[in-house]
TORMARMAR-101222 format. One record per atom (N, C-alpha, C, O): residue number from 1; residue in three letters; x, y, z. Coordinates in steps of 0.05 Angstrom, whole numbers, plus 5000, padded with zeros to 4 digits. Example, Ala and Ser with C-alpha at 12.3 -4.5 7.8 and 13.67 -1.06 7.14 Angstrom:
residues 2
- nr	rest	east	north	up
- 1	Ala	5264	4886	5156 $
- 1	Ala	5246	4910	5156 $
- 1	Ala	5264	4934	5156 $
- 1	Ala	5285	4934	5169 $
- 2	Ser	5257	4955	5142 $
- 2	Ser	5273	4979	5143 $
- 2	Ser	5258	5001	5157 $
- 2	Ser	5268	5023	5161 $
***
This chain:
residues 189
- nr	rest	east	north	up
- 1	Thr	3054	8299	6295 $
- 1	Thr	3083	8303	6291 $
- 1	Thr	3099	8281	6303 $
- 1	Thr	3118	8271	6290 $
- 2	Glu	3093	8273	6327 $
- 2	Glu	3108	8251	6340 $
- 2	Glu	3104	8224	6327 $
- 2	Glu	3122	8208	6325 $
- 3	Val	3079	8220	6317 $
- 3	Val	3074	8195	6303 $
- 3	Val	3090	8194	6277 $
- 3	Val	3102	8173	6270 $
- 4	Arg	3092	8216	6263 $
- 4	Arg	3108	8217	6238 $
- 4	Arg	3138	8213	6245 $
- 4	Arg	3152	8198	6231 $
- 5	Arg	3147	8225	6267 $
- 5	Arg	3175	8222	6275 $
- 5	Arg	3181	8192	6282 $
- 5	Arg	3201	8182	6274 $
- 6	Leu	3163	8180	6297 $
- 6	Leu	3166	8151	6304 $
- 6	Leu	3166	8134	6279 $
- 6	Leu	3181	8114	6277 $
- 7	Ser	3149	8140	6260 $
- 7	Ser	3147	8125	6235 $
- 7	Ser	3174	8127	6220 $
- 7	Ser	3184	8107	6210 $
- 8	Arg	3185	8152	6219 $
- 8	Arg	3211	8155	6205 $
- 8	Arg	3233	8140	6220 $
- 8	Arg	3250	8128	6208 $
- 9	Leu	3231	8140	6247 $
- 9	Leu	3251	8126	6263 $
- 9	Leu	3250	8096	6258 $
- 9	Leu	3270	8083	6255 $
- 10	Ile	3226	8085	6257 $
- 10	Ile	3223	8056	6252 $
- 10	Ile	3233	8049	6224 $
- 10	Ile	3247	8029	6221 $
- 11	Asp	3226	8066	6204 $
- 11	Asp	3236	8061	6177 $
- 11	Asp	3267	8061	6176 $
- 11	Asp	3279	8044	6164 $
- 12	Ala	3278	8081	6190 $
- 12	Ala	3308	8083	6190 $
- 12	Ala	3320	8059	6204 $
- 12	Ala	3341	8049	6195 $
- 13	Met	3308	8050	6226 $
- 13	Met	3319	8027	6241 $
- 13	Met	3317	8002	6224 $
- 13	Met	3336	7985	6224 $
- 14	Leu	3295	7998	6210 $
- 14	Leu	3292	7975	6192 $
- 14	Leu	3313	7976	6170 $
- 14	Leu	3325	7956	6163 $
- 15	Arg	3317	8000	6159 $
- 15	Arg	3338	8004	6138 $
- 15	Arg	3365	7996	6148 $
- 15	Arg	3380	7982	6135 $
- 16	Leu	3372	8006	6172 $
- 16	Leu	3398	8001	6184 $
- 16	Leu	3401	7971	6189 $
- 16	Leu	3422	7959	6183 $
- 17	Ser	3381	7958	6200 $
- 17	Ser	3382	7930	6206 $
- 17	Ser	3386	7913	6181 $
- 17	Ser	3401	7894	6181 $
- 18	Arg	3371	7920	6160 $
- 18	Arg	3374	7906	6134 $
- 18	Arg	3402	7909	6122 $
- 18	Arg	3413	7890	6111 $
- 19	Leu	3414	7933	6125 $
- 19	Leu	3441	7937	6116 $
- 19	Leu	3461	7921	6132 $
- 19	Leu	3479	7908	6121 $
- 20	Glu	3457	7921	6158 $
- 20	Glu	3476	7907	6176 $
- 20	Glu	3475	7876	6172 $
- 20	Glu	3496	7863	6172 $
- 21	Asn	3451	7865	6168 $
- 21	Asn	3450	7836	6165 $
- 21	Asn	3452	7827	6136 $
- 21	Asn	3450	7803	6130 $
- 22	Gly	3456	7846	6118 $
- 22	Gly	3461	7838	6090 $
- 22	Gly	3437	7832	6074 $
- 22	Gly	3439	7823	6051 $
- 23	Ser	3413	7837	6084 $
- 23	Ser	3389	7831	6069 $
- 23	Ser	3382	7852	6048 $
- 23	Ser	3365	7848	6031 $
- 24	Thr	3396	7875	6050 $
- 24	Thr	3394	7895	6029 $
- 24	Thr	3415	7889	6008 $
- 24	Thr	3439	7891	6013 $
- 25	Ala	3406	7881	5984 $
- 25	Ala	3425	7874	5963 $
- 25	Ala	3439	7899	5953 $
- 25	Ala	3427	7920	5951 $
- 26	Ile	3464	7895	5948 $
- 26	Ile	3480	7918	5936 $
- 26	Ile	3480	7914	5906 $
- 26	Ile	3489	7893	5896 $
- 27	Lys	3470	7934	5892 $
- 27	Lys	3467	7932	5863 $
- 27	Lys	3489	7949	5850 $
- 27	Lys	3485	7973	5844 $
- 28	Val	3512	7937	5845 $
- 28	Val	3535	7951	5835 $
- 28	Val	3532	7956	5805 $
- 28	Val	3525	7938	5789 $
- 29	Glu	3538	7981	5797 $
- 29	Glu	3539	7988	5769 $
- 29	Glu	3560	8010	5765 $
- 29	Glu	3566	8026	5783 $
- 30	Arg	3571	8010	5741 $
- 30	Arg	3592	8031	5734 $
- 30	Arg	3578	8058	5735 $
- 30	Arg	3558	8062	5721 $
- 31	Thr	3588	8076	5751 $
- 31	Thr	3575	8102	5756 $
- 31	Thr	3595	8125	5755 $
- 31	Thr	3617	8123	5766 $
- 32	Asp	3587	8146	5742 $
- 32	Asp	3603	8170	5742 $
- 32	Asp	3597	8186	5768 $
- 32	Asp	3576	8197	5771 $
- 33	Leu	3617	8185	5786 $
- 33	Leu	3613	8198	5812 $
- 33	Leu	3611	8228	5810 $
- 33	Leu	3597	8241	5826 $
- 34	Val	3624	8240	5791 $
- 34	Val	3622	8269	5787 $
- 34	Val	3593	8276	5782 $
- 34	Val	3582	8295	5794 $
- 35	Tyr	3581	8262	5763 $
- 35	Tyr	3553	8267	5756 $
- 35	Tyr	3535	8262	5780 $
- 35	Tyr	3518	8278	5786 $
- 36	Leu	3539	8240	5794 $
- 36	Leu	3522	8232	5817 $
- 36	Leu	3523	8254	5838 $
- 36	Leu	3502	8263	5847 $
- 37	Val	3547	8262	5847 $
- 37	Val	3550	8281	5869 $
- 37	Val	3541	8309	5860 $
- 37	Val	3527	8323	5875 $
- 38	Lys	3549	8317	5836 $
- 38	Lys	3541	8343	5826 $
- 38	Lys	3510	8346	5824 $
- 38	Lys	3499	8367	5831 $
- 39	Ser	3497	8325	5815 $
- 39	Ser	3468	8326	5813 $
- 39	Ser	3455	8327	5840 $
- 39	Ser	3434	8339	5843 $
- 40	Leu	3466	8313	5860 $
- 40	Leu	3455	8314	5887 $
- 40	Leu	3457	8343	5898 $
- 40	Leu	3438	8353	5909 $
- 41	Val	3480	8355	5895 $
- 41	Val	3484	8382	5904 $
- 41	Val	3465	8401	5890 $
- 41	Val	3453	8418	5903 $
- 42	Ser	3462	8398	5864 $
- 42	Ser	3443	8414	5849 $
- 42	Ser	3415	8411	5859 $
- 42	Ser	3400	8431	5862 $
- 43	Ala	3407	8386	5864 $
- 43	Ala	3379	8381	5874 $
- 43	Ala	3374	8392	5901 $
- 43	Ala	3352	8400	5908 $
- 44	Gln	3395	8394	5918 $
- 44	Gln	3392	8403	5946 $
- 44	Gln	3396	8434	5948 $
- 44	Gln	3390	8445	5969 $
- 45	His	3406	8446	5927 $
- 45	His	3414	8474	5929 $
- 45	His	3392	8492	5939 $
- 45	His	3397	8509	5957 $
- 46	Gln	3368	8490	5929 $
- 46	Gln	3346	8507	5937 $
- 46	Gln	3339	8504	5967 $
- 46	Gln	3334	8523	5981 $
- 47	Leu	3339	8479	5976 $
- 47	Leu	3333	8474	6004 $
- 47	Leu	3353	8487	6023 $
- 47	Leu	3346	8499	6043 $
- 48	Phe	3379	8486	6015 $
- 48	Phe	3400	8500	6031 $
- 48	Phe	3396	8530	6030 $
- 48	Phe	3398	8544	6050 $
- 49	His	3390	8540	6006 $
- 49	His	3385	8569	6002 $
- 49	His	3362	8579	6020 $
- 49	His	3364	8600	6032 $
- 50	Glu	3341	8563	6021 $
- 50	Glu	3318	8571	6038 $
- 50	Glu	3325	8572	6067 $
- 50	Glu	3312	8587	6083 $
- 51	Arg	3345	8558	6076 $
- 51	Arg	3354	8558	6104 $
- 51	Arg	3376	8579	6108 $
- 51	Arg	3388	8580	6130 $
- 52	Gly	3382	8594	6088 $
- 52	Gly	3403	8615	6090 $
- 52	Gly	3431	8604	6090 $
- 52	Gly	3450	8617	6100 $
- 53	Leu	3435	8581	6077 $
- 53	Leu	3461	8568	6076 $
- 53	Leu	3472	8569	6047 $
- 53	Leu	3457	8569	6028 $
- 54	His	3498	8570	6045 $
- 54	His	3512	8569	6020 $
- 54	His	3521	8541	6014 $
- 54	His	3535	8529	6031 $
- 55	Leu	3515	8530	5991 $
- 55	Leu	3522	8503	5984 $
- 55	Leu	3537	8504	5958 $
- 55	Leu	3529	8517	5939 $
- 56	Arg	3560	8490	5956 $
- 56	Arg	3574	8488	5931 $
- 56	Arg	3587	8461	5927 $
- 56	Arg	3593	8447	5946 $
- 57	Phe	3591	8455	5902 $
- 57	Phe	3604	8430	5894 $
- 57	Phe	3631	8437	5882 $
- 57	Phe	3633	8455	5866 $
- 58	Val	3652	8422	5891 $
- 58	Val	3678	8426	5880 $
- 58	Val	3688	8400	5868 $
- 58	Val	3691	8379	5882 $
- 59	Asp	3692	8400	5842 $
- 59	Asp	3702	8377	5827 $
- 59	Asp	3732	8379	5825 $
- 59	Asp	3743	8396	5811 $
- 60	Glu	3746	8362	5840 $
- 60	Glu	3776	8362	5840 $
- 60	Glu	3787	8339	5823 $
- 60	Glu	3810	8332	5826 $
- 61	Thr	3770	8328	5806 $
- 61	Thr	3780	8306	5788 $
- 61	Thr	3793	8319	5764 $
- 61	Thr	3784	8340	5755 $
- 62	Pro	3814	8306	5753 $
- 62	Pro	3828	8319	5730 $
- 62	Pro	3811	8321	5704 $
- 62	Pro	3815	8340	5689 $
- 63	His	3793	8302	5700 $
- 63	His	3778	8302	5674 $
- 63	His	3748	8307	5678 $
- 63	His	3733	8303	5659 $
- 64	His	3740	8315	5702 $
- 64	His	3712	8321	5708 $
- 64	His	3694	8297	5704 $
- 64	His	3670	8300	5697 $
- 65	Glu	3705	8273	5708 $
- 65	Glu	3690	8248	5709 $
- 65	Glu	3707	8229	5725 $
- 65	Glu	3731	8229	5723 $
- 66	Leu	3693	8212	5740 $
- 66	Leu	3707	8192	5757 $
- 66	Leu	3688	8168	5760 $
- 66	Leu	3668	8169	5774 $
- 67	Tyr	3695	8147	5745 $
- 67	Tyr	3677	8123	5745 $
- 67	Tyr	3685	8104	5767 $
- 67	Tyr	3709	8099	5772 $
- 68	Ala	3665	8093	5780 $
- 68	Ala	3669	8073	5802 $
- 68	Ala	3647	8052	5800 $
- 68	Ala	3625	8057	5790 $
- 69	Asp	3653	8028	5810 $
- 69	Asp	3634	8007	5812 $
- 69	Asp	3620	8009	5840 $
- 69	Asp	3631	7999	5860 $
- 70	Val	3597	8021	5840 $
- 70	Val	3583	8026	5865 $
- 70	Val	3553	8021	5862 $
- 70	Val	3543	8017	5839 $
- 71	Asp	3539	8020	5884 $
- 71	Asp	3509	8020	5883 $
- 71	Asp	3502	8050	5884 $
- 71	Asp	3503	8062	5906 $
- 72	Pro	3493	8062	5862 $
- 72	Pro	3489	8091	5862 $
- 72	Pro	3467	8100	5881 $
- 72	Pro	3469	8121	5893 $
- 73	Asp	3446	8083	5885 $
- 73	Asp	3425	8091	5903 $
- 73	Asp	3435	8092	5932 $
- 73	Asp	3429	8111	5947 $
- 74	Leu	3450	8072	5940 $
- 74	Leu	3461	8072	5967 $
- 74	Leu	3481	8094	5972 $
- 74	Leu	3481	8107	5992 $
- 75	Leu	3498	8099	5952 $
- 75	Leu	3517	8121	5954 $
- 75	Leu	3503	8148	5956 $
- 75	Leu	3512	8165	5971 $
- 76	Arg	3482	8152	5940 $
- 76	Arg	3467	8176	5942 $
- 76	Arg	3456	8180	5970 $
- 76	Arg	3457	8202	5981 $
- 77	Glu	3445	8158	5981 $
- 77	Glu	3434	8160	6008 $
- 77	Glu	3456	8168	6028 $
- 77	Glu	3450	8185	6046 $
- 78	Ala	3479	8157	6026 $
- 78	Ala	3501	8164	6044 $
- 78	Ala	3509	8193	6043 $
- 78	Ala	3512	8206	6063 $
- 79	Val	3511	8203	6018 $
- 79	Val	3519	8232	6014 $
- 79	Val	3497	8250	6024 $
- 79	Val	3502	8271	6036 $
- 80	Val	3472	8243	6018 $
- 80	Val	3449	8260	6027 $
- 80	Val	3448	8260	6057 $
- 80	Val	3442	8281	6069 $
- 81	Asn	3453	8238	6071 $
- 81	Asn	3454	8237	6100 $
- 81	Asn	3475	8257	6111 $
- 81	Asn	3469	8272	6129 $
- 82	Leu	3498	8258	6098 $
- 82	Leu	3519	8276	6107 $
- 82	Leu	3511	8305	6102 $
- 82	Leu	3516	8323	6118 $
- 83	Met	3499	8310	6078 $
- 83	Met	3490	8337	6072 $
- 83	Met	3468	8346	6091 $
- 83	Met	3468	8370	6099 $
- 84	Ser	3450	8328	6097 $
- 84	Ser	3428	8335	6116 $
- 84	Ser	3439	8343	6143 $
- 84	Ser	3430	8362	6155 $
- 85	Asn	3459	8328	6153 $
- 85	Asn	3471	8335	6178 $
- 85	Asn	3485	8362	6177 $
- 85	Asn	3482	8378	6195 $
- 86	Ala	3499	8366	6155 $
- 86	Ala	3513	8392	6152 $
- 86	Ala	3492	8415	6152 $
- 86	Ala	3497	8436	6165 $
- 87	Met	3470	8411	6139 $
- 87	Met	3449	8432	6138 $
- 87	Met	3437	8436	6166 $
- 87	Met	3433	8458	6175 $
- 88	Arg	3433	8414	6180 $
- 88	Arg	3420	8414	6206 $
- 88	Arg	3437	8429	6227 $
- 88	Arg	3426	8442	6245 $
- 89	Tyr	3463	8425	6225 $
- 89	Tyr	3481	8436	6247 $
- 89	Tyr	3498	8459	6238 $
- 89	Tyr	3518	8465	6251 $
- 90	Thr	3490	8473	6217 $
- 90	Thr	3504	8497	6208 $
- 90	Thr	3485	8520	6210 $
- 90	Thr	3462	8519	6200 $
- 91	Asn	3494	8542	6222 $
- 91	Asn	3478	8566	6226 $
- 91	Asn	3475	8581	6199 $
- 91	Asn	3491	8578	6181 $
- 92	Ala	3454	8597	6198 $
- 92	Ala	3448	8613	6174 $
- 92	Ala	3473	8629	6166 $
- 92	Ala	3489	8637	6183 $
- 93	Asp	3477	8632	6140 $
- 93	Asp	3499	8645	6127 $
- 93	Asp	3525	8628	6129 $
- 93	Asp	3546	8637	6121 $
- 94	Gly	3522	8603	6138 $
- 94	Gly	3545	8584	6138 $
- 94	Gly	3548	8571	6110 $
- 94	Gly	3531	8574	6093 $
- 95	Trp	3570	8556	6108 $
- 95	Trp	3577	8543	6083 $
- 95	Trp	3577	8513	6086 $
- 95	Trp	3584	8502	6106 $
- 96	Val	3568	8500	6064 $
- 96	Val	3572	8471	6062 $
- 96	Val	3584	8466	6034 $
- 96	Val	3574	8475	6014 $
- 97	Lys	3607	8452	6035 $
- 97	Lys	3621	8446	6010 $
- 97	Lys	3622	8416	6006 $
- 97	Lys	3631	8401	6024 $
- 98	Val	3613	8407	5983 $
- 98	Val	3615	8378	5976 $
- 98	Val	3636	8376	5954 $
- 98	Val	3633	8388	5933 $
- 99	Ser	3656	8360	5959 $
- 99	Ser	3678	8357	5940 $
- 99	Ser	3683	8328	5933 $
- 99	Ser	3677	8310	5948 $
- 100	Leu	3696	8325	5910 $
- 100	Leu	3702	8298	5900 $
- 100	Leu	3730	8299	5888 $
- 100	Leu	3737	8317	5873 $
- 101	Arg	3746	8279	5895 $
- 101	Arg	3773	8276	5883 $
- 101	Arg	3781	8247	5883 $
- 101	Arg	3768	8230	5896 $
- 102	Gln	3802	8241	5868 $
- 102	Gln	3812	8214	5867 $
- 102	Gln	3839	8213	5882 $
- 102	Gln	3856	8230	5879 $
- 103	Asp	3842	8192	5897 $
- 103	Asp	3867	8186	5911 $
- 103	Asp	3875	8157	5904 $
- 103	Asp	3864	8139	5916 $
- 104	Arg	3893	8154	5886 $
- 104	Arg	3901	8128	5875 $
- 104	Arg	3877	8113	5866 $
- 104	Arg	3863	8122	5847 $
- 105	Ser	3871	8090	5878 $
- 105	Ser	3848	8074	5868 $
- 105	Ser	3822	8078	5884 $
- 105	Ser	3805	8061	5884 $
- 106	Asp	3821	8101	5898 $
- 106	Asp	3797	8108	5913 $
- 106	Asp	3785	8135	5905 $
- 106	Asp	3799	8153	5895 $
- 107	Ala	3759	8137	5908 $
- 107	Ala	3745	8163	5905 $
- 107	Ala	3741	8174	5933 $
- 107	Ala	3735	8159	5952 $
- 108	Leu	3746	8200	5937 $
- 108	Leu	3742	8213	5962 $
- 108	Leu	3719	8233	5959 $
- 108	Leu	3722	8253	5944 $
- 109	Ile	3697	8229	5973 $
- 109	Ile	3675	8247	5973 $
- 109	Ile	3674	8260	6000 $
- 109	Ile	3671	8247	6020 $
- 110	Ser	3677	8287	6001 $
- 110	Ser	3677	8301	6026 $
- 110	Ser	3654	8320	6029 $
- 110	Ser	3646	8333	6009 $
- 111	Val	3643	8322	6053 $
- 111	Val	3622	8341	6059 $
- 111	Val	3633	8358	6082 $
- 111	Val	3636	8347	6104 $
- 112	Gln	3639	8383	6077 $
- 112	Gln	3651	8401	6097 $
- 112	Gln	3632	8423	6103 $
- 112	Gln	3619	8435	6086 $
- 113	Asp	3629	8429	6129 $
- 113	Asp	3611	8451	6137 $
- 113	Asp	3625	8470	6156 $
- 113	Asp	3646	8464	6167 $
- 114	Thr	3612	8493	6160 $
- 114	Thr	3622	8512	6180 $
- 114	Thr	3603	8512	6204 $
- 114	Thr	3597	8533	6216 $
- 115	Gly	3594	8488	6211 $
- 115	Gly	3574	8485	6232 $
- 115	Gly	3585	8485	6260 $
- 115	Gly	3606	8495	6266 $
- 116	Ile	3569	8473	6278 $
- 116	Ile	3575	8474	6307 $
- 116	Ile	3598	8456	6315 $
- 116	Ile	3611	8460	6336 $
- 117	Gly	3605	8436	6298 $
- 117	Gly	3627	8419	6304 $
- 117	Gly	3621	8397	6324 $
- 117	Gly	3600	8397	6336 $
- 118	Ile	3641	8379	6327 $
- 118	Ile	3639	8356	6346 $
- 118	Ile	3664	8357	6363 $
- 118	Ile	3686	8360	6353 $
- 119	Ala	3660	8354	6389 $
- 119	Ala	3683	8353	6407 $
- 119	Ala	3701	8329	6401 $
- 119	Ala	3690	8308	6394 $
- 120	Lys	3727	8332	6404 $
- 120	Lys	3746	8310	6398 $
- 120	Lys	3739	8285	6413 $
- 120	Lys	3740	8263	6401 $
- 121	Glu	3731	8287	6438 $
- 121	Glu	3725	8263	6454 $
- 121	Glu	3700	8249	6445 $
- 121	Glu	3695	8226	6451 $
- 122	Asp	3683	8264	6429 $
- 122	Asp	3657	8252	6420 $
- 122	Asp	3660	8238	6393 $
- 122	Asp	3642	8223	6385 $
- 123	Ile	3682	8244	6378 $
- 123	Ile	3685	8233	6351 $
- 123	Ile	3682	8202	6350 $
- 123	Ile	3670	8192	6332 $
- 124	Pro	3694	8187	6369 $
- 124	Pro	3691	8158	6368 $
- 124	Pro	3662	8147	6369 $
- 124	Pro	3657	8126	6358 $
- 125	Gln	3644	8162	6381 $
- 125	Gln	3616	8154	6383 $
- 125	Gln	3599	8163	6359 $
- 125	Gln	3575	8157	6358 $
- 126	Thr	3611	8179	6342 $
- 126	Thr	3596	8192	6321 $
- 126	Thr	3578	8173	6304 $
- 126	Thr	3556	8181	6296 $
- 127	Phe	3587	8149	6300 $
- 127	Phe	3572	8130	6283 $
- 127	Phe	3554	8111	6299 $
- 127	Phe	3543	8092	6287 $
- 128	Ser	3552	8115	6324 $
- 128	Ser	3535	8098	6341 $
- 128	Ser	3506	8106	6338 $
- 128	Ser	3499	8129	6333 $
- 129	Arg	3488	8086	6339 $
- 129	Arg	3460	8091	6337 $
- 129	Arg	3451	8110	6359 $
- 129	Arg	3459	8108	6382 $
- 130	Phe	3433	8128	6353 $
- 130	Phe	3420	8147	6371 $
- 130	Phe	3439	8166	6385 $
- 130	Phe	3430	8182	6402 $
- 131	Trp	3464	8166	6378 $
- 131	Trp	3483	8184	6392 $
- 131	Trp	3480	8212	6381 $
- 131	Trp	3479	8216	6356 $
- 132	Arg	3479	8231	6398 $
- 132	Arg	3481	8260	6391 $
- 132	Arg	3498	8273	6411 $
- 132	Arg	3496	8268	6435 $
- 133	Ser	3515	8292	6402 $
- 133	Ser	3532	8306	6421 $
- 133	Ser	3516	8324	6439 $
- 133	Ser	3493	8330	6433 $
- 134	Asp	3528	8332	6461 $
- 134	Asp	3515	8350	6480 $
- 134	Asp	3506	8376	6465 $
- 134	Asp	3484	8386	6470 $
- 135	Val	3524	8386	6448 $
- 135	Val	3518	8411	6434 $
- 135	Val	3494	8407	6415 $
- 135	Val	3477	8425	6413 $
- 136	Ser	3494	8385	6401 $
- 136	Ser	3472	8380	6382 $
- 136	Ser	3445	8375	6396 $
- 136	Ser	3424	8381	6384 $
- 137	Arg	3446	8364	6420 $
- 137	Arg	3421	8359	6435 $
- 137	Arg	3407	8385	6443 $
- 137	Arg	3383	8386	6447 $
- 138	Glu	3423	8407	6445 $
- 138	Glu	3412	8432	6452 $
- 138	Glu	3396	8445	6429 $
- 138	Glu	3381	8463	6433 $
- 139	Arg	3400	8435	6405 $
- 139	Arg	3386	8445	6381 $
- 139	Arg	3362	8428	6375 $
- 139	Arg	3362	8404	6379 $
- 140	Val	3341	8441	6366 $
- 140	Val	3318	8426	6356 $
- 140	Val	3323	8420	6327 $
- 140	Val	3318	8437	6309 $
- 141	Ser	3334	8396	6322 $
- 141	Ser	3344	8390	6295 $
- 141	Ser	3325	8373	6279 $
- 141	Ser	3327	8373	6254 $
- 142	Gly	3309	8357	6291 $
- 142	Gly	3292	8338	6277 $
- 142	Gly	3307	8313	6269 $
- 142	Gly	3296	8296	6255 $
- 143	Gly	3332	8310	6277 $
- 143	Gly	3348	8286	6270 $
- 143	Gly	3339	8262	6287 $
- 143	Gly	3329	8265	6309 $
- 144	Leu	3343	8238	6275 $
- 144	Leu	3335	8214	6289 $
- 144	Leu	3358	8200	6303 $
- 144	Leu	3354	8183	6320 $
- 145	Gly	3383	8207	6296 $
- 145	Gly	3406	8195	6309 $
- 145	Gly	3415	8169	6296 $
- 145	Gly	3431	8154	6308 $
- 146	Val	3405	8162	6272 $
- 146	Val	3414	8138	6259 $
- 146	Val	3426	8142	6231 $
- 146	Val	3436	8123	6219 $
- 147	Gly	3424	8167	6221 $
- 147	Gly	3434	8172	6194 $
- 147	Gly	3464	8166	6190 $
- 147	Gly	3471	8155	6170 $
- 148	Leu	3481	8173	6210 $
- 148	Leu	3509	8167	6207 $
- 148	Leu	3515	8137	6210 $
- 148	Leu	3533	8127	6197 $
- 149	Ala	3499	8123	6226 $
- 149	Ala	3502	8094	6228 $
- 149	Ala	3495	8081	6201 $
- 149	Ala	3509	8063	6192 $
- 150	Ile	3474	8091	6188 $
- 150	Ile	3467	8080	6161 $
- 150	Ile	3489	8087	6141 $
- 150	Ile	3496	8070	6125 $
- 151	Thr	3499	8111	6142 $
- 151	Thr	3520	8120	6124 $
- 151	Thr	3544	8102	6127 $
- 151	Thr	3556	8094	6107 $
- 152	Lys	3552	8096	6151 $
- 152	Lys	3576	8079	6156 $
- 152	Lys	3571	8051	6145 $
- 152	Lys	3589	8039	6133 $
- 153	Glu	3547	8040	6149 $
- 153	Glu	3541	8014	6138 $
- 153	Glu	3543	8013	6108 $
- 153	Glu	3553	7995	6096 $
- 154	Ile	3532	8035	6095 $
- 154	Ile	3533	8036	6066 $
- 154	Ile	3562	8036	6056 $
- 154	Ile	3570	8022	6038 $
- 155	Val	3579	8052	6070 $
- 155	Val	3607	8054	6063 $
- 155	Val	3621	8027	6067 $
- 155	Val	3637	8018	6051 $
- 156	Asp	3615	8014	6090 $
- 156	Asp	3626	7987	6095 $
- 156	Asp	3619	7967	6074 $
- 156	Asp	3635	7951	6066 $
- 157	Arg	3594	7969	6064 $
- 157	Arg	3584	7950	6043 $
- 157	Arg	3599	7955	6017 $
- 157	Arg	3601	7937	6000 $
- 158	His	3611	7978	6014 $
- 158	His	3627	7985	5990 $
- 158	His	3657	7980	5995 $
- 158	His	3674	7988	5979 $
- 159	Asn	3664	7967	6018 $
- 159	Asn	3692	7962	6026 $
- 159	Asn	3707	7988	6029 $
- 159	Asn	3731	7990	6023 $
- 160	Gly	3693	8009	6037 $
- 160	Gly	3706	8035	6040 $
- 160	Gly	3708	8043	6070 $
- 160	Gly	3703	8027	6087 $
- 161	Thr	3717	8067	6074 $
- 161	Thr	3719	8078	6101 $
- 161	Thr	3707	8106	6102 $
- 161	Thr	3704	8119	6082 $
- 162	Ile	3701	8115	6126 $
- 162	Ile	3691	8142	6130 $
- 162	Ile	3708	8155	6152 $
- 162	Ile	3712	8143	6173 $
- 163	Leu	3716	8179	6146 $
- 163	Leu	3733	8194	6165 $
- 163	Leu	3718	8219	6173 $
- 163	Leu	3702	8230	6158 $
- 164	Val	3723	8228	6198 $
- 164	Val	3711	8252	6208 $
- 164	Val	3733	8270	6221 $
- 164	Val	3748	8260	6237 $
- 165	Glu	3733	8295	6213 $
- 165	Glu	3750	8315	6225 $
- 165	Glu	3732	8337	6234 $
- 165	Glu	3714	8346	6219 $
- 166	Ser	3736	8347	6259 $
- 166	Ser	3718	8367	6269 $
- 166	Ser	3731	8384	6291 $
- 166	Ser	3749	8375	6305 $
- 167	Glu	3721	8408	6293 $
- 167	Glu	3729	8426	6315 $
- 167	Glu	3705	8441	6324 $
- 167	Glu	3690	8452	6308 $
- 168	Leu	3700	8441	6350 $
- 168	Leu	3677	8454	6361 $
- 168	Leu	3677	8484	6353 $
- 168	Leu	3697	8498	6354 $
- 169	Gly	3653	8492	6344 $
- 169	Gly	3650	8520	6336 $
- 169	Gly	3662	8527	6309 $
- 169	Gly	3658	8549	6299 $
- 170	Lys	3676	8509	6296 $
- 170	Lys	3689	8514	6270 $
- 170	Lys	3677	8499	6247 $
- 170	Lys	3675	8508	6225 $
- 171	Gly	3668	8474	6253 $
- 171	Gly	3656	8458	6232 $
- 171	Gly	3666	8429	6231 $
- 171	Gly	3684	8421	6247 $
- 172	Thr	3656	8414	6212 $
- 172	Thr	3661	8386	6210 $
- 172	Thr	3665	8378	6181 $
- 172	Thr	3652	8390	6163 $
- 173	Thr	3683	8359	6176 $
- 173	Thr	3686	8347	6150 $
- 173	Thr	3684	8317	6152 $
- 173	Thr	3699	8304	6166 $
- 174	Phe	3665	8306	6137 $
- 174	Phe	3663	8277	6134 $
- 174	Phe	3674	8270	6107 $
- 174	Phe	3667	8283	6087 $
- 175	Thr	3690	8249	6105 $
- 175	Thr	3701	8241	6080 $
- 175	Thr	3696	8211	6076 $
- 175	Thr	3704	8194	6092 $
- 176	Leu	3683	8205	6054 $
- 176	Leu	3678	8177	6046 $
- 176	Leu	3701	8169	6027 $
- 176	Leu	3706	8182	6007 $
- 177	Arg	3714	8147	6034 $
- 177	Arg	3735	8136	6016 $
- 177	Arg	3724	8110	6005 $
- 177	Arg	3721	8090	6019 $
- 178	Ile	3718	8111	5979 $
- 178	Ile	3705	8089	5965 $
- 178	Ile	3724	8078	5944 $
- 178	Ile	3732	8093	5926 $
- 179	Pro	3730	8051	5945 $
- 179	Pro	3746	8040	5923 $
- 179	Pro	3732	8043	5896 $
- 179	Pro	3708	8039	5894 $
- 180	Leu	3748	8049	5876 $
- 180	Leu	3736	8052	5849 $
- 180	Leu	3727	8026	5837 $
- 180	Leu	3708	8024	5822 $
- 181	Arg	3741	8005	5845 $
- 181	Arg	3733	7977	5838 $
- 181	Arg	3714	7968	5859 $
- 181	Arg	3722	7966	5883 $
- 182	Gly	3690	7961	5852 $
- 182	Gly	3669	7955	5871 $
- 182	Gly	3672	7928	5885 $
- 182	Gly	3690	7912	5878 $
- 183	Pro	3654	7924	5903 $
- 183	Pro	3653	7898	5917 $
- 183	Pro	3647	7875	5897 $
- 183	Pro	3631	7878	5879 $
- 184	Arg	3661	7853	5901 $
- 184	Arg	3657	7830	5884 $
- 184	Arg	3629	7818	5889 $
- 184	Arg	3618	7821	5911 $
- 185	Lys	3618	7805	5869 $
- 185	Lys	3592	7793	5871 $
- 185	Lys	3590	7773	5894 $
- 185	Lys	3569	7771	5907 $
- 186	Ala	3612	7759	5900 $
- 186	Ala	3612	7739	5921 $
- 186	Ala	3607	7752	5948 $
- 186	Ala	3598	7738	5967 $
- 187	Gln	3613	7778	5951 $
- 187	Gln	3608	7791	5976 $
- 187	Gln	3580	7801	5979 $
- 187	Gln	3571	7808	6001 $
- 188	Asp	3565	7801	5957 $
- 188	Asp	3537	7810	5959 $
- 188	Asp	3521	7789	5974 $
- 188	Asp	3526	7765	5972 $
- 189	Lys	3501	7799	5988 $
- 189	Lys	3484	7780	6003 $
- 189	Lys	3456	7783	5994 $
- 189	Lys	3438	7769	6004 $
***
């Protein structure tokens, strides 16, 4: 078990390092974010159900499609990381809501949970490698502590931002703000 965990950790650290130094190419293509996010939620639904959690997708786009120039594989990884954390830190019978909406020239993808939450003073460290809050350390979660750092790098590579709102004992919302017009080719490495 520990060897498998160390192997996952090494893979995650290599992934993060490649994203940070630009050696992971970003493959931008026109992508329907409604389809991308809805299909992720659909694919994860059974896993959440098995853990006694309620998962739902909320499409807040006016036409039920929202096209953006993104790397769909990287964006999927970012959203799955957020969903995995929500599942890991939400007690049975809790809710996880994944929503998508447009705000001017940006797409906003939010993952909201009714989990254990993050203390206000801990929010600035949330995206640091290996950081886990005191409350989350008390849980046997199986997390490696690098998923949010990877997610932030993916969002940065898309010239986007990631926001976190949380309250201890009430839950957390992570929101990815991704420009609909993707990164220019000159920025690709």
